C-alpha positions in Angstrom: 13.0 9.8 5.7 11.8 12.0 8.5 8.7 10.4 10.1 6.3 13.1 11.5 4.6 12.6 14.8 1.1 11.5 14.0 -1.5 14.1 15.0 -5.1 14.5 14.0 -5.5 17.9 12.3 -8.5 19.3 10.4 -6.6 19.3 7.1 -5.6 15.6 7.4 -8.5 13.8 9.0 -11.3 12.3 7.0 -14.5 11.5 8.7 -13.4 7.9 8.7 -13.2 5.3 11.3 -15.1 5.6 14.5 -13.2 5.8 17.8 -9.9 6.5 16.3 -7.2 7.4 18.8 -6.2 11.1 19.1 -2.7 10.3 17.8 -3.8 8.6 14.6 -3.9 10.4 11.2 -6.8 9.1 9.1 -6.7 9.3 5.3 -9.7 8.6 3.1 -8.7 10.7 0.1 -5.4 12.0 -1.3 -2.2 10.8 -3.0 -0.8 8.6 -0.3 2.2 6.3 -0.7 1.1 3.5 1.5 4.6 2.0 1.2 7.4 4.5 1.2 10.9 2.9 1.4 14.0 4.7 2.5 17.6 3.8 3.4 19.2 5.9 6.1 21.9 5.4 8.6 22.6 1.9 7.4 18.9 0.7 7.7 16.0 0.2 5.4 12.7 1.5 6.7 9.1 1.7 5.6 6.7 4.6 6.2 3.7 6.3 4.8 4.1 9.4 2.7 1.3 12.0 2.3 2.3 13.2 -1.2 -0.1 16.1 -1.2 1.4 17.7 1.8 4.9 16.1 1.6 4.7 14.7 5.1 6.1 11.3 6.3 4.4 9.2 8.9 5.3 6.0 10.8 2.8 3.3 9.7 1.6 2.8 13.3 0.4 6.4 13.4 -1.8 6.1 10.3 -5.1 4.5 9.3 -6.2 4.3 5.7 -9.9 4.3 4.9 -11.4 2.6 1.9 -14.8 4.4 1.5 -18.1 2.8 0.4 -17.7 4.5 -3.0 -14.8 2.1 -3.7 -17.1 -0.9 -3.9 -17.5 -2.3 -7.4 -18.5 -5.5 -9.2 -15.6 -7.7 -10.3 -15.2 -7.2 -14.0 -17.0 -9.8 -16.1 -13.7 -11.3 -17.4 -12.2 -14.6 -16.3 -8.8 -12.9 -15.9 -10.2 -11.1 -12.8 -11.3 -14.3 -11.1 -8.6 -13.8 -8.5 -10.9 -11.1 -7.1 -14.0 -13.3 -6.9 -16.7 -14.4 -9.3 -16.5 -12.2 -12.5 -19.6 -10.1 -13.0 -21.0 -11.1 -9.6 -18.7 -10.6 -6.6 -18.2 -7.2 -5.0 -14.8 -5.8 -4.1 -13.6 -2.5 -2.7 -10.8 -1.1 -4.9 -8.4 1.8 -4.2 -7.6 2.4 -7.9 -4.4 2.6 -9.9 -5.8 5.6 -11.8 -6.5 8.5 -9.5 -10.1 9.0 -8.2 -10.0 12.2 -6.1 -12.8 10.8 -3.9 -10.6 7.9 -2.7 -7.1 7.3 -1.5 -4.7 7.0 -4.5 -2.3 4.4 -3.2 1.4 4.6 -4.2 4.4 2.4 -3.6 7.6 4.4 -3.6 11.4 3.9 -3.5 12.1 7.5 -4.5 14.3 8.1 -1.5 16.7 5.3 -2.4 19.7 6.8 -4.1 20.9 5.3 -7.4 24.0 3.2 -6.9 23.3 2.4 -3.2 22.0 -1.1 -4.0 23.3 -3.7 -6.4 21.6 -3.2 -9.7 19.5 -0.5 -8.0 17.1 -3.3 -7.1 15.0 -3.8 -3.9 12.4 -6.4 -2.9 9.2 -5.5 -1.1 7.7 -8.5 0.6 4.0 -8.6 1.4 4.4 -10.9 4.4 0.9 -11.2 5.8 -2.6 -9.9 5.7 -5.0 -10.3 8.6 -8.7 -9.2 8.3 -12.1 -10.3 7.2 -11.1 -11.1 3.7 -8.3 -11.1 1.1 -6.1 -8.3 -0.4 -4.9 -8.3 -4.0 -2.5 -5.7 -5.4 -2.5 -5.6 -9.2 -2.0 -3.3 -12.2 -3.7 -3.4 -15.5 -1.9 -3.4 -18.8 -2.6 -1.4 -21.9 -5.5 -3.7 -22.9 -7.0 -3.8 -19.4 -5.8 -7.2 -18.4 -4.6 -7.6 -14.8 -1.0 -8.1 -13.7 -1.1 -9.5 -10.1 1.7 -8.2 -7.9 0.5 -9.8 -4.6 -2.6 -11.8 -3.6 -3.2 -13.0 -0.1 -5.9 -15.3 -1.5 -3.3 -17.8 -2.9 -0.8 -17.5 -0.1 1.9 -15.2 1.2 4.5 -13.9 1.2 4.6 -12.3 -2.2 7.5 -10.2 -3.5 7.5 -7.1 -5.6 10.8 -5.9 -7.3 11.4 -2.2 -7.1 14.1 0.0 -8.6 15.8 2.9 -6.8 13.8 6.0 -7.6 10.6 4.1 -8.5 7.2 5.5 -7.8 4.3 3.3 -8.9 0.6 3.0 -8.5 -1.5 -0.2 -8.4 -5.0 -1.3 -7.6 -5.5 -2.4 -4.0 -8.6 -4.7 -3.8 -10.3 -6.0 -0.7 -13.1 -8.6 -0.9 -14.8 -7.9 2.4 -15.5 -4.9 4.7 -13.7 -4.6 8.0 -10.2 -3.8 9.4 -7.1 -5.2 7.7 -3.5 -5.3 8.9 -1.0 -5.6 6.1 2.6 -6.4 7.0 5.5 -5.5 4.7 9.2 -6.0 4.8 11.9 -4.5 2.4 15.2 -6.2 1.6 18.1 -5.4 -0.7 21.8 -6.1 -1.3 24.0 -3.0 -1.0 26.6 -2.2 -3.6 29.3 -3.7 -1.3 27.4 -7.0 -1.2 25.9 -6.6 2.3 22.2 -7.6 2.6 19.9 -5.3 4.6 16.4 -5.9 5.7 13.8 -3.6 7.2 11.9 -4.3 10.3 8.4 -5.7 9.5 6.0 -2.8 9.2 2.2 -3.1 9.5 -0.3 -0.8 7.9 -3.9 -0.6 9.1 -6.6 -0.3 6.5 -10.3 0.2 7.3 -12.8 -0.9 4.6 -16.2 0.6 5.0 -19.3 -1.6 4.4 
């Protein structure tokens, strides 16, 4: 995974967060793998992949913006109570199904070659979330019921199992506006039995009020 030097360019910068450093790329739309896992030179690493332009970035050179348009009312269904009070509470959601006005968040292990890891399995740990509220990552099944993958509201770390070659999408829901720092770590057991673990990687996400 080649991580590009982060540079603000007209094609990449959204009118997002105020006072961003000149070396930060800011995304408020587009197909962005917020977690992109690779295994190179004997090490697991996590970056951010701009799918639309096929550019890789180090997480510390990126800021993700959740626009005001992402704010919704929690569905009026008790199954969604992990997000707040159904039918009452507000949350900001980067959606599993693409909305071209928002970031479409992906989680990818496409760069992991088949056979490199035992059973082709990896674990992505959501280690910590700091910010003004909670983060929940979840999918919805065929009948619209949530499947929670990670929820800082009931304690972390949470672990997601990925398969080599995977590319998945999920809803990323935040229950308050402000700046979040989300820390991830990837682990896996190589085909020869050796366990490898990435360095902890922190992604910055700005939720607009």
